C-alpha atoms as one frame of an Amber mdcrd trajectory, in Angstrom:
protein
   4.744 -16.854  13.391   2.101 -15.388  15.910  -0.865 -16.463  17.190  -3.749
 -16.984  14.529  -4.773 -13.728  13.004  -8.147 -12.153  13.874  -8.691  -8.211
  13.505 -11.545  -5.738  14.468 -13.259  -3.724  11.965 -12.938   0.071  13.076
 -13.901   3.313  11.623 -13.004   6.889  11.805 -14.428  10.025  10.329 -12.262
  11.893   7.557 -12.299  15.930   8.094 -14.804  16.129   5.415 -17.265  14.129
   6.957 -16.453  10.500   5.265 -16.852   7.363   7.350 -13.442   5.761   6.471
 -12.549   2.183   7.616  -9.428   0.279   8.808  -8.738  -3.418  10.351  -7.134
  -3.306  13.527  -4.719  -6.378  14.504  -4.143  -6.435  18.186  -0.837  -6.084
  19.543   1.435  -4.200  21.968   0.604  -0.320  22.451   4.033   0.088  23.964
   5.906   0.316  20.660   4.745   1.958  17.128   2.098   0.069  15.028   2.676
  -1.079  11.625   0.408   1.408   9.757  -0.386  -0.338   6.271  -1.531   1.689
   3.483  -2.779   0.174   0.352  -1.910   0.847  -3.734  -4.228   2.834  -6.039
  -7.036   0.109  -6.802  -6.355  -2.111  -3.564  -7.396  -2.299   0.422  -6.752
  -3.124   3.488  -7.005  -7.381   2.427  -3.721  -6.725   0.856  -2.092  -6.761
   4.039  -3.443  -9.946   5.254   0.486 -11.361   4.636   1.777  -8.892   7.088
  -0.592  -9.319   9.832  -0.226 -13.193   9.688   3.463 -12.909  10.101   3.724
  -9.854  12.600   0.288  -9.128  14.324   0.041 -10.065  18.056   3.971  -9.535
  18.362   3.087  -5.579  16.669  -0.397  -4.023  16.340  -1.456  -3.787  12.699
  -3.425  -1.142  11.213  -4.508  -1.728   7.322  -6.404   1.016   5.913  -9.008
   1.570   3.391  -8.388   4.660   1.993 -11.518   6.753   1.111 -13.052   5.249
  -1.985 -11.946   1.879  -1.183 -12.956  -1.074   0.498 -15.497  -0.563   3.767
 -14.594   3.075   3.331 -17.283   5.610   1.933 -16.855   6.776  -1.568 -16.423
  10.554  -1.985 -18.800  12.468  -3.869 -16.091  14.783  -5.053 -13.828  12.558
  -7.128 -11.190  15.508  -7.187 -10.317  14.567  -3.677  -8.887  11.517  -4.626
  -5.290  12.267  -4.264  -2.135  11.756  -2.258  -2.629  14.979   0.042  -5.995
  13.851   0.846  -5.146  10.607   1.897  -2.488  11.909   3.983  -4.759  14.015
   5.790  -7.302  11.302   6.446  -4.165   9.089   7.699  -3.000  11.857  10.105
  -6.583  12.189  11.435  -6.663   8.438  12.212  -3.305   8.703  13.799  -4.393
  11.785  15.895  -7.787  10.153  17.054  -6.298   7.162  18.313  -3.539   9.152
  20.169  -0.535   7.289  18.033   2.511   9.367  18.283   4.110   7.586  15.428
   4.203   4.434  13.323   5.717   1.944  11.103   4.285   3.038   7.694   4.170
   0.045   5.093   2.961   1.700   1.753   2.227  -0.066  -1.356   2.445   1.736
  -4.526   0.075   4.860  -4.029   0.326   3.887  -0.070   4.170   4.807  -0.526
   3.602   8.163  -2.101   1.131   8.985   0.729   4.386   7.668   3.343   6.772
  10.173   1.400   4.249  12.969   1.405   3.727  12.178   5.339   7.624  12.425
   5.569   7.979  15.679   3.722   5.095  17.204   5.923   4.775  15.177   9.457
   8.121  13.087   9.666   7.826  12.772  13.322   4.959  10.527  12.804   7.152
   8.148  11.084   9.089   5.748  12.968  10.123   3.554  10.034   8.890   2.989
   6.560   8.658   0.290   3.943   8.411   1.381   0.487   6.759  -1.342  -1.843
   7.438  -0.836  -5.395   7.205   2.753  -5.486   9.844   5.666  -5.673  10.015
   9.572  -6.097  10.419   8.493 -10.110   7.644   6.381 -11.684   8.414   4.562
 -15.050   5.770   5.741 -17.608   5.331   2.400 -18.798   3.816   1.344 -15.497
   1.641   4.417 -15.646   0.406   3.408 -19.029  -0.334  -0.155 -18.007  -2.306
   1.193 -14.990  -4.087   3.586 -17.031  -5.405   1.032 -19.321  -7.471  -0.241
 -16.576  -8.392   1.733 -13.647 -11.834   3.052 -13.725 -12.949   0.377 -15.799
 -15.477  -1.942 -13.897 -15.479  -5.963 -14.718 -18.142  -8.054 -13.457 -18.256
 -11.823 -13.044 -21.069 -13.963 -12.051 -18.330 -16.450 -10.299 -15.126 -16.082
  -8.359 -13.623 -19.201 -10.537 -14.601 -16.839 -13.746 -13.012 -13.894 -12.061
  -9.981 -16.192 -11.046  -9.203 -17.342 -14.395  -9.926 -14.013 -16.268  -7.521
 -12.104 -13.678  -4.965 -14.509 -13.872  -4.893 -13.805 -17.799  -4.658 -10.631
 -17.660  -1.959 -10.302 -14.921   0.021 -13.726 -15.673   3.019 -11.294 -16.905
   3.145  -9.666 -13.154   3.306 -13.076 -11.106   4.560 -15.643 -13.469   4.550
 -18.388 -10.413   1.509 -18.178  -9.057  -0.819 -21.167  -9.018  -4.661 -21.436
  -8.956  -4.537 -20.637  -4.886  -2.572 -17.897  -5.158  -4.586 -16.359  -7.979
  -7.646 -17.006  -5.882  -6.367 -15.282  -2.895  -5.577 -12.345  -5.304  -8.511
 -12.005  -6.608 -10.773 -12.113  -3.003  -8.388  -9.185  -1.943  -9.141  -6.887
  -4.691 -12.864  -7.789  -5.580 -15.994  -8.185  -3.550 -19.504  -9.723  -4.221
 -21.761  -6.871  -4.626 -25.603  -7.174  -6.312 -25.011 -10.373  -6.924 -21.934
  -9.788  -9.007 -18.149  -9.853  -8.228 -16.998  -6.808  -9.120 -13.741  -4.510
  -8.324 -13.806  -3.223  -4.616 -13.090   0.553  -5.194 -14.755   3.768  -6.884
 -14.162   3.825 -10.598 -14.001   7.690  -9.895 -10.624   7.481  -8.771  -9.544
   7.543 -12.351 -10.559  10.976 -12.980  -7.232  11.966 -10.766  -5.024   9.329
 -11.575  -2.940  11.061 -14.295  -2.116  14.619 -14.526  -3.145  16.680 -17.183
  -0.255  16.448 -20.121   0.547  20.259 -19.950   1.469  19.813 -16.160   4.695
  20.736 -15.151   6.812  17.888 -13.958   7.138  17.410 -10.012  10.316  16.560
  -8.370   9.401  14.036  -5.782  13.217  13.617  -4.628  12.927  15.754  -1.656
   9.506  13.835  -0.346  11.822  10.513  -0.525  14.968  12.302   1.368  12.602
  13.547   3.873  12.803   9.946   5.153  16.498  10.256   6.172  17.127   9.449
   9.614  14.360   6.879   9.741  15.120   3.122   8.901  13.689   2.429   5.252
  13.252  -0.473   3.476  12.318  -0.782  -0.449  10.885  -3.684  -1.848  11.206
  -3.917  -5.711   9.717  -6.519  -7.834  12.243  -7.795 -10.328   9.555  -7.653
 -13.183   8.167  -4.169 -11.901   7.374  -1.697 -14.579   7.121   1.121 -12.181
  10.043   1.262 -10.258  13.060   0.783 -12.395  16.208  -0.948 -11.081  18.076
   2.426 -11.345  15.907   4.584  -9.420  15.553   1.747  -6.759  19.361   1.867
  -6.417  19.585   5.659  -6.452  16.800   5.821  -3.561  19.252   3.566  -1.410
  22.156   5.344  -2.253  20.539   9.035  -0.967  19.409   7.438   2.284  21.774
   6.897   5.131  19.490   3.853   6.742  18.120   2.216   3.859  17.789  -1.761
   2.596  17.046  -2.269  -0.833  15.241  -5.872  -1.392  14.533  -7.290  -4.785
  11.813  -9.915  -5.313  12.553 -12.092  -7.821   9.928 -13.368 -10.330   7.310
 -10.659  -9.192   6.144  -7.493 -10.954   4.331  -4.263  -9.483   3.779  -5.422
  -6.617   5.115  -7.584  -4.561   2.285  -9.554  -2.327   4.565  -9.412   0.915
   4.029 -12.857   1.368   7.127 -13.696  -0.358   9.987 -15.214   2.014  12.145
 -12.258   0.895   9.604  -9.598   1.516   8.444 -11.291   5.000  12.437 -11.371
   5.880  12.804  -7.839   4.805   9.823  -6.657   6.827  11.123  -8.357   9.930
  14.565  -6.823   9.593  13.031  -3.263   9.164  10.800  -3.717  12.286  14.319
  -4.787  14.121  15.952  -1.609  13.083  13.144   0.554  14.270  13.466  -1.335
  17.784  17.119  -0.826  17.682  16.638   3.176  16.986  14.152   3.321  19.997
  16.402   1.528  22.145
């Protein structure tokens, strides 16, 4: 592990004028940074474990997508979609003068990574796809749809911890109170005297496509990553990425490691020993490829 982790809060402007936030953990500028892209309702705080283990040896940039964390909410909810997030990320890389990065994408962040591979693969030095693939299990979509866009308010952090632990016990059966406290403080914030979820509830408006929309074949997006080192993390209890799809992804890619994280659902938290070791191996493969 590297030195104690600190970060600088920084911002960039989207092409449509929103002020967007990222955490910048210092590291060398002579290798690609680790660019962390969070899940649907999550934010840059989810990648604290990545920074704790790798910042200093690597620059770590943890992004808040528009409508999350320290980034502006979008007055037009129709913009809450992967193509917009990918454009925002591309603008950030251009603003920072970063030619390529190791993309670490959790769930939605992984979808954005695959979309970037389809349009701008030269910007990807390697990719971590955390519990996401080109085919999503309907059971996971149904579960997420049951809570996304529905705000909860608590008067104290302990109250929030107890409630969120009860709601998500099936996803993290081995969590203790300290683990649940870290979980809650990463996804919620104190605002107006209440503990609330740290995202714009309007993101739910674009979460699911219309029922009559034609199916989308996302395999070409994943396959565009071929030629780059890729690691797939799958929670053994995941209801979003099936074991069969994860295995097919590994089989379709020439440089892919599939790691299953035991007794974890959607998504691995990235502090599991198996996750930390897998990220370390991915970074070593990136270095070897660039050597």
